[in-house]
C-alpha positions in Angstrom: 102.1 81.8 92.1 103.4 85.3 92.7 106.9 86.4 91.8 107.7 87.5 95.4 107.7 83.9 96.5 110.7 83.4 94.2 112.4 86.7 94.8 112.7 85.8 98.5 113.8 82.2 98.1 117.0 80.8 96.7 115.2 77.5 96.5 112.6 79.0 94.1 115.3 80.3 91.8 117.1 76.9 91.8 113.8 75.2 90.9 113.3 77.5 87.9 116.9 76.9 86.7 116.4 73.1 87.2 113.2 73.0 85.2 114.9 74.8 82.3 117.6 72.2 81.9 115.6 70.4 79.3 115.5 73.6 77.1 119.3 74.1 76.6 121.2 72.9 79.6 120.0 75.8 81.7 122.3 76.9 84.5 122.8 80.1 86.6 124.8 82.8 84.8 128.0 84.5 86.0 128.9 88.1 85.7 132.4 88.4 84.2 133.0 91.1 81.6 133.0 90.1 77.9 136.2 90.1 75.8 136.7 92.3 72.8 134.1 92.7 69.9 134.0 89.8 67.4 133.9 90.0 63.6 130.3 89.8 62.3 130.7 88.7 58.7 131.4 85.2 57.3 134.6 84.7 55.4 133.9 85.1 51.7 132.8 81.9 50.0 135.1 80.5 47.4 133.9 77.5 45.3 135.9 74.3 45.9 136.4 71.0 44.1 134.6 72.2 41.0 131.2 72.3 42.8 128.5 74.5 41.3 127.1 75.1 44.8 128.5 74.6 48.3 127.6 71.5 50.2 126.0 72.2 53.6 125.8 69.3 56.0 123.4 69.7 59.0 124.4 67.0 61.5 122.3 65.5 64.2 122.4 62.7 66.8 119.7 60.1 66.4 119.2 60.0 70.2 118.2 63.6 70.6 118.7 66.8 68.5 117.2 70.2 69.1 114.4 70.6 66.5 114.6 74.2 65.6 118.4 74.3 65.7 118.4 71.5 63.0 115.4 72.4 60.8 115.8 76.2 60.5 119.3 76.2 59.0 118.5 73.3 56.7 115.3 74.9 55.5 116.7 78.4 55.0 119.7 77.2 53.1 117.7 74.7 51.0 114.9 77.2 50.2 117.5 79.8 49.1 118.7 77.5 46.4 122.2 78.7 47.2 123.5 75.4 48.5 123.2 71.6 48.3 121.9 70.8 51.8 122.1 67.4 53.4 120.5 66.1 56.6 123.1 63.9 58.2 122.8 61.7 61.3 125.4 59.9 63.4 123.8 56.5 62.7 121.2 54.8 60.5 117.5 55.1 61.3 115.1 57.9 62.5 116.4 60.9 64.4 114.5 61.8 67.6 114.1 65.6 67.8 113.8 67.5 71.0 111.3 68.5 72.3 109.1 67.1 69.6 108.9 65.2 66.2 110.9 62.6 64.4 112.9 63.1 61.2 114.4 60.6 58.8 117.9 61.9 57.8 119.2 61.6 54.3 122.6 60.1 55.1 124.7 58.8 57.9 128.1 60.3 58.5 129.6 57.2 56.7 127.3 57.7 53.7 128.0 61.4 53.5 131.7 60.7 53.5 131.3 58.2 50.7 129.4 60.7 48.7 131.5 63.7 49.5 135.0 62.4 50.3 136.5 65.9 50.1 134.1 67.1 52.8 131.4 69.6 53.2 131.9 73.4 52.7 129.8 74.2 55.7 128.8 72.0 58.7 125.9 73.1 60.9 125.9 71.7 64.5 122.7 71.9 66.5 122.4 71.4 70.3 122.2 67.6 71.0 121.4 65.6 74.1 124.6 63.5 74.0 127.2 66.1 73.1 130.0 63.6 74.0 129.0 61.2 71.2 132.4 60.1 69.9 131.1 59.5 66.4 129.7 63.1 66.3 132.8 64.6 67.7 135.2 62.7 65.4 133.2 63.6 62.3 133.0 67.3 63.1 136.7 67.4 63.7 137.4 65.6 60.4 135.2 67.9 58.5 136.9 70.9 60.0 140.3 69.5 59.0 139.1 69.1 55.4 138.4 72.9 55.3 134.7 73.1 56.3 133.4 76.2 58.0 131.7 74.8 61.2 128.6 76.7 62.5 127.1 75.8 65.9 123.5 76.7 66.7 122.6 77.5 70.4 124.4 74.9 72.6 125.8 73.1 69.6 128.8 75.3 70.7 129.2 72.8 73.6 129.8 70.1 71.1 132.4 72.2 69.3 134.1 73.0 72.6 134.1 69.3 73.7 135.7 68.5 70.3 138.4 71.0 71.0 137.5 73.3 68.1 136.9 76.4 70.3 140.2 76.4 72.1 141.6 80.0 72.0 138.6 81.0 69.9 135.8 83.5 70.4 132.3 82.0 70.6 128.8 82.3 72.1 125.9 80.0 72.9 122.6 80.1 74.8 122.8 82.6 77.6 121.7 80.1 80.2 124.8 77.9 79.8 127.2 80.7 80.3 128.5 79.5 83.7 128.9 76.0 82.5 130.8 77.1 79.4 133.1 79.4 81.3 133.9 76.8 83.9 134.4 73.8 81.7 136.0 75.5 78.7 138.0 78.4 80.1 140.3 78.5 77.0 137.4 79.7 74.9 136.6 83.5 75.0 132.9 83.3 75.6 131.2 86.5 74.3 128.0 88.0 75.5 125.4 90.1 73.7 126.2 88.7 70.3 123.6 87.0 68.1 126.5 85.1 66.4 130.2 85.2 66.6 132.5 84.5 63.6 136.1 83.5 64.3 137.7 82.4 61.0 136.1 79.1 59.9 134.4 78.7 63.3 131.0 80.3 63.8 128.7 80.1 66.8 125.3 81.5 67.5 123.3 82.4 70.6 120.0 80.8 71.8 117.6 78.9 69.7 116.0 81.7 67.6 119.5 82.8 66.5 119.3 80.0 63.9 117.4 82.3 61.7 119.7 85.3 61.5 122.9 83.2 61.3 121.4 81.2 58.5 120.5 84.3 56.5 124.0 85.6 57.1 125.3 82.5 55.5 122.9 82.8 52.6 124.2 86.4 52.1 127.8 85.1 52.1 127.1 82.5 49.5 124.4 84.1 47.3 124.6 87.8 48.1 122.6 90.4 50.0 119.6 90.5 47.5 119.0 86.7 47.8 119.2 86.9 51.6 116.9 89.9 51.7 114.3 88.3 49.5 114.3 85.1 51.6 114.3 87.1 54.9 111.3 89.2 53.8 109.3 86.1 53.0 109.4 85.1 56.7 109.2 88.7 58.1 112.9 89.1 58.9 114.5 92.4 57.7 117.9 92.3 59.4 120.2 89.6 60.6 123.1 91.5 62.2 125.0 90.1 65.1 123.6 92.8 67.4 121.9 91.2 70.4 121.3 91.9 74.1 121.4 88.6 75.9 121.0 90.1 79.4 117.3 91.0 78.7 116.4 87.3 78.6 117.7 86.2 82.0 115.0 85.2 84.5 115.8 88.1 86.9 113.2 89.5 89.3 110.2 91.1 87.7 108.5 90.2 84.5 111.0 87.7 83.2 110.9 85.7 86.4 107.1 85.8 86.4 107.1 84.6 82.8 109.4 81.7 83.7 107.4 80.8 86.7 104.2 80.8 84.7 105.7 78.7 82.0 107.8 76.1 83.8 106.4 76.0 87.4 102.7 77.0 87.5 102.0 75.4 84.2 104.2 72.4 84.6 103.1 71.5 88.1 99.4 72.4 88.3 98.0 72.0 84.8 97.2 68.9 82.8 99.5 68.7 79.7 97.6 69.2 76.5 98.6 67.2 73.4 98.4 69.4 70.3 98.5 68.0 66.8 100.1 69.6 63.9 98.9 68.3 60.5 101.7 67.4 58.1 101.3 66.8 54.3 103.7 66.7 51.4 105.2 70.2 51.0 104.5 71.3 54.6 106.4 74.4 55.6 109.5 73.4 57.5 109.9 76.7 59.4 106.3 76.8 60.6 106.3 73.2 61.5 109.5 73.3 63.5 108.9 76.6 65.3 105.3 75.6 66.2 106.1 72.1 67.5 109.2 73.4 69.4 107.5 76.4 71.0 104.3 74.6 72.0 106.3 71.8 73.5 108.1 74.3 75.7 105.0 76.0 77.2 104.9 73.6 80.2 101.2 73.0 79.2 101.4 71.2 75.9 103.3 68.6 73.9 103.2 68.8 70.1 103.0 65.9 67.7 102.7 65.5 64.0 99.8 63.6 62.4 98.9 62.6 58.9 96.3 60.3 57.3 99.2 57.8 56.8 102.2 57.1 59.0 104.3 57.0 55.9 107.3 59.4 55.7 106.3 62.9 54.5 108.6 65.2 52.7 108.6 68.9 53.6 108.9 71.9 51.3 112.6 72.1 51.8 113.1 68.3 51.4 113.3 67.0 55.0 111.5 63.8 55.8 109.1 63.8 58.7 107.8 60.6 60.3 104.3 61.4 61.6 103.7 60.4 65.2 100.1 59.1 64.6 97.4 59.0 61.9 94.7 61.2 63.4 94.3 63.1 66.7 92.3 61.5 69.5 89.0 63.1 70.6 90.8 64.8 73.5 93.7 66.2 71.5 93.7 69.6 69.9 94.6 70.4 66.3 96.6 73.6 65.6 95.5 75.6 62.6 98.0 76.5 59.9 99.9 79.7 60.6 99.6 82.6 58.1 102.8 84.7 57.9 104.7 86.9 55.5 106.6 90.2 55.1 104.5 92.0 57.7 103.8 89.0 59.9 107.0 87.5 61.3 106.7 83.7 61.6 107.7 83.3 65.2 105.6 86.3 66.3 102.6 84.3 64.9 103.6 81.2 66.9 103.9 83.2 70.1 100.7 85.1 69.5 99.0 81.7 69.1 100.4 80.5 72.4 99.4 83.7 74.1 95.8 83.3 72.9 95.7 79.7 74.1 97.6 79.9 77.4 98.2 83.6 78.2 100.9 86.2 77.6 103.1 85.1 80.5 103.4 81.6 79.1 104.2 83.0 75.6 106.8 85.3 77.1 108.4 82.5 78.9 108.8 80.6 75.6 110.2 83.7 74.0 112.8 84.1 76.7 113.7 80.4 76.3 114.2 81.0 72.6 116.1 84.3 73.2 113.6 85.9 70.9 112.8 89.7 71.4 109.0 89.3 71.3 106.6 92.1 72.0 103.0 90.9 72.7 100.4 92.5 70.5 
């Protein structure tokens, strides 16, 4: 399907926007100028309650939580050793991640409160399907009142806004929800072209891939620049500033629109969806697992699932618990090889290169735009 079919049709553009709703509440963008520049550094960390390390709670909704938004901050903070990181859910039982995989949280909000009655030092809020969940909203507000710094990832900012925590604050989120945010939450100063925005003890980040730099910025705040640099280098990330150009990701006419059309229209309508299996075993790399499953499940051509010889819960390198979807792949299901990454091979670049090899560069670029990731095809 050629791009001029969309450039001449408002219907075509609406179709693209509609198909992207599953990614992060995709809506058309507006064009109002941004407010003044935000601060770009976390407030200094000060130990509280006699704790040796800060407590970081990553909160999700059992009925649907964005996979990368949840796993990346948890894994980065846990692997840094700088914090005690807890995977929290609104209720007991498994947590369905979107667009793939199932996790078993470590605690419900009630169990967390019993264990840490004084509250968390930091609370990470991913994008969730049901951002009006009263349990989720009340718990985040209560944690903020106890002095926690609250950090939203991607459209987790909509949860914070719905909870009233962004009133008269500066914030950001995924570029594609800009019109929605400006219309529904006009008392928030929504900033553009910022990877993350820090306004006192409220922090918000842009689209999905922003989970990595904002998490490293938090590691730097807690443990110092050297610890953040060493951790970043291990996954091929050398800088995590707030500098960002969100405009380059919009599906405007030209290459971006062609990439979105290839990913969400041509692929989604005319190709049979592949099921691609990702092997999980004790100690599986959280970052590779989450980014691979998330990205492949956004191609419009494939849906990722986790498999293991046993359906028993499997603990990852950072300590999360994955519930495998099935024991072994079927004969018609593909198995993805393990990704090799390091200082010279950024992790997400390897994921996108793998998608490009399998489905073409346009599809990989569409996924990169979805993630707000500045990818250059090799």
